[in-house]
C-alpha positions in Angstrom: 162.8 93.7 86.2 162.8 93.7 89.7 164.0 90.3 91.5 161.5 90.0 94.4 163.3 87.1 95.7 165.9 89.8 96.4 164.2 92.1 98.8 165.0 92.5 102.2 163.3 90.0 104.4 162.9 89.3 108.1 163.5 86.0 109.9 160.5 86.3 112.4 161.8 83.2 114.1 164.8 84.5 115.2 164.1 88.1 115.6 166.7 89.4 113.3 167.0 90.8 109.8 167.9 88.7 107.1 170.3 89.9 104.5 169.2 91.1 101.1 169.3 93.7 98.5 167.6 97.2 99.2 164.7 97.8 96.9 166.8 100.7 95.1 165.1 103.5 92.9 161.5 103.7 92.9 159.2 104.4 89.6 158.2 107.5 87.4 155.0 108.4 89.1 153.9 110.7 86.3 152.8 107.7 84.0 150.8 105.8 87.2 149.4 109.3 87.9 148.0 109.8 84.3 146.7 106.6 84.1 144.5 106.9 87.7 143.2 110.2 86.7 142.2 108.9 83.2 140.5 105.8 84.5 138.9 107.8 87.5 137.9 111.4 86.7 136.0 113.9 89.1 133.3 115.9 88.4 134.0 119.6 88.6 131.9 120.3 91.5 133.8 117.8 93.7 137.1 118.5 91.8 136.7 121.7 93.5 136.2 120.4 96.8 139.3 118.3 96.5 141.4 121.4 95.4 140.2 123.3 98.3 141.4 120.8 100.7 145.0 120.9 99.3 145.6 117.0 100.6 148.3 115.0 98.6 146.3 111.8 98.9 142.8 113.8 97.7 142.8 112.3 94.1 145.2 112.0 91.4 143.4 114.9 89.4 143.6 117.0 92.2 147.4 116.3 93.3 150.0 118.4 92.1 152.5 116.4 89.9 155.4 117.1 92.2 153.8 116.1 95.4 152.1 112.7 93.8 155.3 110.8 93.9 156.0 111.3 97.3 152.6 109.5 98.5 153.0 107.1 95.4 156.3 105.5 96.5 155.3 105.1 100.3 152.4 102.5 98.4 154.8 101.3 96.0 157.0 100.2 98.8 154.2 98.8 100.8 153.2 96.9 98.1 156.8 95.1 97.6 156.7 94.3 101.2 153.0 92.8 100.8 154.4 90.6 98.0 157.2 89.4 99.8 154.9 88.8 103.0 152.2 86.8 100.8 155.2 84.6 99.5 156.4 84.0 102.9 152.7 83.3 104.3 152.1 81.3 101.2 148.7 82.7 100.8 146.5 85.7 99.5 146.5 88.4 102.1 143.6 90.2 103.9 145.2 93.9 104.6 143.6 96.9 106.4 144.6 100.3 105.5 144.0 102.7 108.4 143.6 106.6 106.9 143.1 105.9 103.2 142.5 109.4 102.0 140.3 109.3 99.0 141.3 105.6 98.0 143.4 106.3 94.9 146.3 104.3 96.7 144.2 101.8 98.1 143.3 100.8 94.6 147.0 100.7 93.2 147.6 98.2 96.1 144.6 96.2 95.0 145.5 96.2 91.4 148.8 95.1 92.5 147.7 92.4 94.7 144.7 91.0 93.0 144.0 88.0 95.1 144.1 89.9 98.3 141.3 91.7 100.1 141.4 94.8 101.2 139.7 96.9 103.7 140.6 100.6 103.8 139.6 103.2 106.4 139.0 106.6 107.4 138.1 108.3 110.5 135.1 110.4 109.8 134.2 113.1 112.1 132.9 116.1 109.8 131.2 116.7 106.3 134.6 116.7 104.6 135.6 113.6 105.7 132.4 111.8 104.9 132.8 113.5 101.3 136.3 112.2 101.1 135.1 108.4 102.0 131.7 108.6 99.4 134.6 109.7 96.9 136.5 106.6 97.8 133.9 104.2 97.7 132.1 105.5 94.5 135.5 106.2 92.5 138.1 103.4 93.7 135.9 100.7 95.0 135.9 97.3 93.5 135.8 93.5 94.0 138.4 92.5 97.1 138.6 96.5 98.1 136.0 98.3 100.5 135.9 101.6 102.3 134.8 101.9 105.8 135.1 104.3 108.7 137.2 103.4 111.6 139.0 104.8 114.4 142.8 103.9 114.8 142.3 103.5 118.6 139.5 101.0 118.4 140.5 98.7 115.6 140.2 95.5 117.7 136.6 96.8 119.0 135.6 97.7 115.2 137.4 94.3 113.3 138.1 91.8 115.7 141.6 90.4 117.1 143.9 88.5 114.6 141.7 89.5 111.6 144.2 90.7 109.2 147.6 89.4 107.6 148.8 93.3 107.3 148.0 96.7 108.4 149.2 99.5 106.2 149.3 103.0 107.9 151.0 105.5 105.4 151.4 109.2 106.1 149.0 109.2 109.1 150.8 108.8 112.5 151.8 112.4 112.5 148.3 113.5 112.6 147.7 111.6 115.9 148.8 113.0 119.2 151.9 111.3 120.8 149.9 110.1 123.8 147.9 108.1 121.3 150.7 106.3 119.6 151.1 103.4 121.7 146.9 102.8 122.0 147.5 102.6 117.9 150.0 100.2 118.3 148.4 98.2 120.6 145.4 98.0 118.8 147.4 97.3 115.3 149.0 94.5 117.1 145.8 92.8 118.3 144.3 92.7 114.9 147.2 91.3 113.3 147.2 87.6 112.8 150.4 85.6 114.0 153.5 86.2 111.5 151.5 89.3 110.0 153.0 92.9 109.4 152.5 96.4 110.3 153.7 98.7 107.7 154.1 102.6 108.3 155.4 105.6 107.0 155.7 109.0 108.2 157.8 112.0 107.3 161.0 112.3 109.3 161.6 115.8 110.7 165.0 116.5 109.3 164.4 118.3 106.2 160.7 118.7 106.6 160.2 122.1 108.3 160.2 121.3 112.0 161.3 124.5 114.1 161.1 124.8 118.2 157.0 125.4 117.9 156.4 122.0 116.5 156.1 120.7 112.8 155.5 123.5 110.1 152.9 121.4 108.2 149.4 121.9 108.7 147.5 119.1 110.5 150.8 117.5 111.7 150.7 117.1 115.4 154.0 114.9 116.1 157.0 114.4 113.4 159.9 112.0 114.4 163.3 113.1 114.6 165.2 109.8 114.0 165.2 106.1 113.7 165.3 105.3 117.6 161.8 107.7 118.1 160.1 105.3 115.7 161.8 102.1 117.0 160.8 103.0 120.4 156.9 103.8 119.9 156.8 100.3 117.9 159.1 97.7 119.5 157.0 97.3 123.0 154.0 96.0 121.0 155.7 94.0 118.2 158.5 91.3 117.7 160.4 92.7 114.8 160.8 96.2 113.9 162.9 97.4 110.9 163.1 101.4 110.3 164.1 102.1 106.8 163.2 105.6 105.0 162.4 106.7 101.4 164.7 109.2 100.1 164.0 112.0 98.1 167.3 112.8 96.2 165.9 116.3 95.0 168.5 118.8 97.1 165.4 120.4 98.7 162.2 119.8 100.8 159.2 118.2 98.7 157.5 120.6 100.3 159.5 123.6 99.8 159.8 122.8 96.1 158.2 126.6 95.2 161.9 127.8 96.7 163.4 126.0 93.9 160.9 127.0 91.0 161.8 130.8 92.4 165.6 130.1 91.9 165.0 128.9 88.5 162.8 131.6 87.3 165.4 134.2 88.3 168.0 132.2 86.2 165.2 132.4 82.9 163.5 129.4 83.3 159.8 129.4 82.4 158.8 126.4 84.5 161.0 124.0 87.1 160.8 120.6 85.6 158.6 118.1 87.7 161.2 115.3 87.1 163.3 117.1 89.7 160.7 116.1 92.2 160.8 112.4 91.4 164.2 111.0 92.1 163.5 108.5 95.2 165.4 105.5 96.5 164.5 102.9 99.1 167.5 102.7 101.5 167.9 99.6 104.2 167.8 100.3 108.0 171.4 98.7 108.5 172.8 101.8 106.0 171.6 104.5 107.8 172.7 107.0 110.2 170.8 107.9 113.3 171.6 111.9 113.6 172.4 113.7 110.6 171.3 112.6 107.1 174.7 112.1 105.0 173.4 114.3 102.3 171.8 117.2 104.3 169.9 118.7 101.8 167.6 115.5 100.9 164.4 114.9 102.4 163.3 111.4 103.5 160.5 109.5 105.1 160.7 106.8 107.6 159.3 103.5 106.8 158.5 101.0 109.4 158.1 97.1 109.1 156.9 95.8 112.3 156.1 92.0 112.7 154.5 89.6 115.4 156.0 86.1 115.7 154.0 83.2 114.2 152.5 82.3 117.6 149.3 84.0 118.9 150.4 87.1 121.3 147.5 88.8 122.6 148.6 92.6 123.1 145.5 94.3 124.2 145.8 93.7 127.4 146.0 96.5 130.4 148.5 98.0 128.4 151.8 96.4 129.9 154.6 96.7 127.4 156.9 93.8 126.7 160.6 94.4 127.8 162.0 96.4 124.8 
């Protein structure tokens, strides 16, 4: 059983990391995916739409078994940090999720944090986006979990200042142009209550297929190369920033799994075992290298924990940044 009192913590009164154990191995995603898929089925017509979109967070029914763990483990790490934050603040949390997709991850968080209130949001710019948000509402909505339309660059206008204990943004920032990242960080800082936390995950450039022409993944406009890149975006707006990573010990890119399958087929295997793509751990920032990962073939996502001090600090002003 996980000892929650051993989780890495943040002493936000001194702006220093406190010592503690890393989360370690993350859970097997397959039972969780099967449970969600059985409880929240999709009708045939809507299922076809989601499979055409090909998005990892579209719906548990439509997500490849080899891709589902990548997204689930981001939510699992977020859950553990949120539980730690709830104990630290000594109250249930009011949480905003920015970019929730079809909402299965939001439901996972809500069921794991039953006393907290979650507002999960997507930006809606076309009919497909509206369909995703409608699916989230009809399939995954429940007491304590609502789905709303919102723009990441207008959060304070939409929700008001200091209105949430935590903001969760998983696999979203890479879809936002780099010139808007400070606007997003400023908005998140504004809507966080004193002592609140911003939890953000994003693919790391190494092992994710970044070329001289940019990210290979369709829809990604920016991918961080190393820890300082992530910290540089967040530290001007937050008092404490911890950069960790979720490592996939697959010896290949999660998104390049077909290459491994082809190799196994050449050796006579009928199907590459999906368990190859589920070996994840969560590693603490102090143990990381900022250049090349020690295991070059592993892939990983950055997971940032950014916090505000327990004193009110308006960061929506003219855009002036604090000294780093």
